[in-house]
Backbone as CSV, one residue per row, in Angstrom:
resi,resn,N_x,N_y,N_z,CA_x,CA_y,CA_z,C_x,C_y,C_z
1,UNK,12.650,8.457,4.166,11.593,7.923,3.062,10.270,8.730,3.283
2,UNK,8.739,8.859,2.466,8.214,10.497,1.949,7.054,9.408,2.787
3,UNK,5.953,9.811,4.122,5.380,8.938,4.312,4.297,8.327,3.216
4,UNK,3.408,7.651,2.973,2.713,7.632,2.179,0.881,8.674,1.412
5,UNK,0.905,9.079,3.222,0.024,10.171,3.035,0.386,11.054,1.390
6,UNK,1.074,11.760,2.014,2.201,12.534,1.348,1.869,11.858,-0.231
7,UNK,2.385,11.002,-0.784,2.176,10.012,-2.085,1.049,10.314,-2.428
8,UNK,-0.602,9.568,-0.985,-1.464,9.760,-2.234,-2.639,11.007,-2.272
9,UNK,-1.905,12.287,-1.204,-2.428,13.870,-1.041,-1.309,13.926,-3.078
10,UNK,-0.678,13.836,-3.382,0.038,13.974,-4.577,0.767,15.530,-4.535
11,UNK,1.383,15.242,-3.199,2.292,16.347,-2.215,3.612,15.402,-2.902
12,UNK,4.379,14.255,-3.144,5.342,14.289,-3.702,5.142,13.888,-5.233
13,UNK,4.572,13.968,-5.308,4.319,14.035,-7.720,4.563,15.249,-7.776
14,UNK,4.157,15.549,-7.286,4.472,17.573,-7.459,6.358,17.343,-7.302
15,UNK,6.823,17.685,-6.466,7.236,18.010,-6.241,8.772,16.767,-6.929
16,UNK,8.735,15.700,-7.469,8.983,15.081,-8.153,8.609,15.543,-9.988
17,UNK,7.843,16.181,-9.936,8.178,16.217,-11.951,8.198,17.324,-11.081
18,UNK,8.140,19.050,-10.881,8.231,19.894,-10.845,10.079,20.011,-10.789
19,UNK,10.690,18.427,-10.538,11.820,18.847,-9.899,12.141,18.160,-11.848
20,UNK,11.577,17.556,-12.833,11.802,17.723,-13.722,11.881,18.380,-14.743
21,UNK,12.628,19.235,-15.243,12.319,20.240,-16.435,12.169,20.144,-17.490
22,UNK,11.738,20.876,-18.793,12.757,20.555,-19.793,13.473,21.029,-20.027
23,UNK,14.121,22.729,-19.556,15.495,22.597,-19.845,16.756,21.909,-19.461
24,UNK,15.991,20.130,-17.929,17.383,19.616,-17.939,16.564,18.828,-18.354
25,UNK,16.065,18.382,-19.255,15.885,16.863,-19.570,16.261,16.969,-21.453
26,UNK,15.906,18.099,-21.696,16.614,18.207,-23.606,15.116,17.812,-24.207
27,UNK,14.870,17.142,-23.982,13.821,15.492,-25.357,12.307,16.005,-24.433
28,UNK,11.010,15.873,-25.040,9.774,16.233,-24.386,9.277,14.597,-24.718
29,UNK,10.159,13.767,-24.896,9.680,12.505,-25.178,10.568,11.701,-23.788
30,UNK,11.388,12.254,-23.481,11.955,11.820,-22.394,11.358,12.683,-21.143
31,UNK,10.716,13.652,-21.374,10.453,14.700,-19.991,8.981,13.264,-19.702
32,UNK,8.089,13.638,-20.893,6.865,12.807,-20.912,6.630,11.471,-20.636
33,UNK,7.890,10.762,-20.736,8.099,9.081,-20.204,8.762,8.858,-18.771
34,UNK,9.039,10.116,-18.271,9.407,10.639,-16.911,7.892,10.692,-16.293
35,UNK,6.870,11.657,-16.570,6.876,12.407,-15.755,5.710,10.599,-15.882
36,UNK,5.228,9.781,-16.923,4.386,8.664,-16.630,4.818,7.219,-16.114
37,UNK,6.276,6.920,-15.891,6.357,6.036,-15.218,6.923,7.294,-13.500
38,UNK,6.779,7.492,-13.478,6.573,8.495,-11.492,4.829,8.409,-11.048
39,UNK,4.099,8.498,-13.086,2.478,8.367,-11.349,2.027,7.545,-11.964
40,UNK,3.019,6.203,-12.530,3.023,5.072,-12.313,3.514,4.045,-11.413
41,UNK,4.677,4.429,-11.520,5.206,4.353,-9.974,4.801,4.216,-8.774
42,UNK,4.228,5.878,-8.154,3.072,6.275,-7.222,1.770,5.446,-7.537
43,UNK,1.773,5.197,-8.247,0.093,4.485,-8.229,0.240,3.298,-7.510
44,UNK,1.364,3.119,-8.426,1.318,0.806,-8.315,1.541,1.038,-6.824
45,UNK,2.617,1.346,-6.111,3.470,1.724,-4.642,1.499,2.265,-4.092
46,UNK,0.921,2.829,-4.561,-0.002,3.529,-3.296,-0.730,1.958,-2.723
47,UNK,-1.207,1.472,-4.367,-1.785,0.026,-4.192,-1.236,-0.769,-3.691
48,UNK,-0.343,-1.244,-3.746,0.610,-2.574,-2.694,0.383,-2.042,-1.765
49,UNK,0.351,-0.970,-1.365,0.980,-1.564,0.406,-0.144,-1.331,0.567
50,UNK,-0.945,-0.795,0.192,-2.972,-0.855,1.260,-3.019,-2.281,0.566
51,UNK,-2.600,-3.275,-0.260,-2.483,-4.714,-0.623,-1.824,-5.308,0.611
52,UNK,-0.811,-4.748,0.724,-0.001,-5.754,1.585,-1.148,-5.182,2.699
53,UNK,-1.425,-4.100,3.785,-1.940,-3.755,5.036,-3.574,-4.436,4.939
54,UNK,-3.763,-4.351,3.996,-5.755,-4.941,3.983,-4.716,-6.580,4.328
55,UNK,-3.911,-7.717,3.823,-3.629,-8.867,3.263,-3.112,-8.867,5.526
56,UNK,-2.424,-8.392,5.607,-2.360,-8.195,7.500,-3.174,-8.033,7.906
57,UNK,-4.061,-7.099,7.423,-6.238,-7.221,8.709,-6.482,-8.630,8.516
58,UNK,-6.711,-9.528,7.109,-6.960,-10.698,7.171,-6.469,-11.522,8.134
59,UNK,-5.365,-11.318,7.361,-4.585,-13.046,7.811,-4.551,-13.322,9.783
60,UNK,-4.606,-11.931,10.722,-5.145,-11.745,11.733,-6.251,-12.197,12.416
61,UNK,-7.674,-11.235,11.309,-8.402,-11.860,11.817,-8.816,-13.652,12.167
62,UNK,-8.187,-14.413,10.862,-8.177,-15.412,10.360,-7.792,-16.059,11.393
63,UNK,-6.478,-15.437,12.366,-5.412,-16.184,13.106,-6.534,-16.192,14.797
64,UNK,-7.254,-15.276,14.587,-8.411,-15.029,15.745,-9.539,-15.526,15.967
65,UNK,-9.872,-15.247,14.702,-11.457,-16.541,14.594,-10.630,-18.199,14.914
66,UNK,-9.606,-18.950,14.993,-9.421,-19.973,14.349,-9.606,-20.042,15.832
67,UNK,-8.721,-19.204,16.502,-8.635,-19.645,18.386,-9.847,-19.872,18.967
68,UNK,-10.871,-18.429,18.354,-11.517,-18.083,19.106,-12.824,-19.692,18.486
69,UNK,-12.671,-20.322,17.692,-13.901,-21.555,17.630,-13.231,-22.590,18.495
70,UNK,-11.442,-22.329,18.321,-11.253,-23.947,19.274,-11.162,-23.773,20.233
71,UNK,-11.285,-22.400,21.421,-11.902,-22.020,22.327,-13.080,-22.772,22.596
72,UNK,-13.799,-22.101,21.335,-15.327,-22.859,22.171,-15.495,-24.515,22.230
73,UNK,-14.949,-24.810,20.801,-15.103,-26.455,21.241,-14.041,-26.933,22.320
74,UNK,-12.811,-26.325,22.951,-12.300,-26.915,24.055,-13.748,-26.598,25.383
75,UNK,-14.035,-25.396,25.093,-15.141,-25.124,26.435,-16.582,-25.905,26.584
76,UNK,-16.858,-26.476,25.155,-18.311,-26.741,25.459,-17.488,-28.363,25.974
77,UNK,-16.823,-28.543,25.561,-15.902,-30.570,25.758,-16.201,-30.478,27.299
78,UNK,-15.624,-29.679,27.982,-15.010,-29.017,29.355,-16.620,-29.115,30.156
79,UNK,-17.689,-28.220,29.383,-18.629,-28.374,30.404,-19.396,-29.411,29.850
80,UNK,-19.144,-30.301,28.850,-19.978,-31.315,29.180,-19.296,-32.532,29.727
81,UNK,-17.777,-32.365,30.143,-18.028,-33.371,31.218,-18.426,-33.205,32.438
């Protein structure tokens, strides 16, 4: 599996597109379709992975905030006794 950083900087895309050459494909329409497909795939993969990471951070933040609020309420009740 390739690193996400190499995909973001374009290294993996360049290597993949360089491996698909005109003389191997034979048809220019297939060549351009494959290039567009690879670029769209890497773009969507990058966006999806970043969205998953953001959601992991958001859900962990929510869990921490709820536990903090519950702890503060319990401490306030203990102090009022």
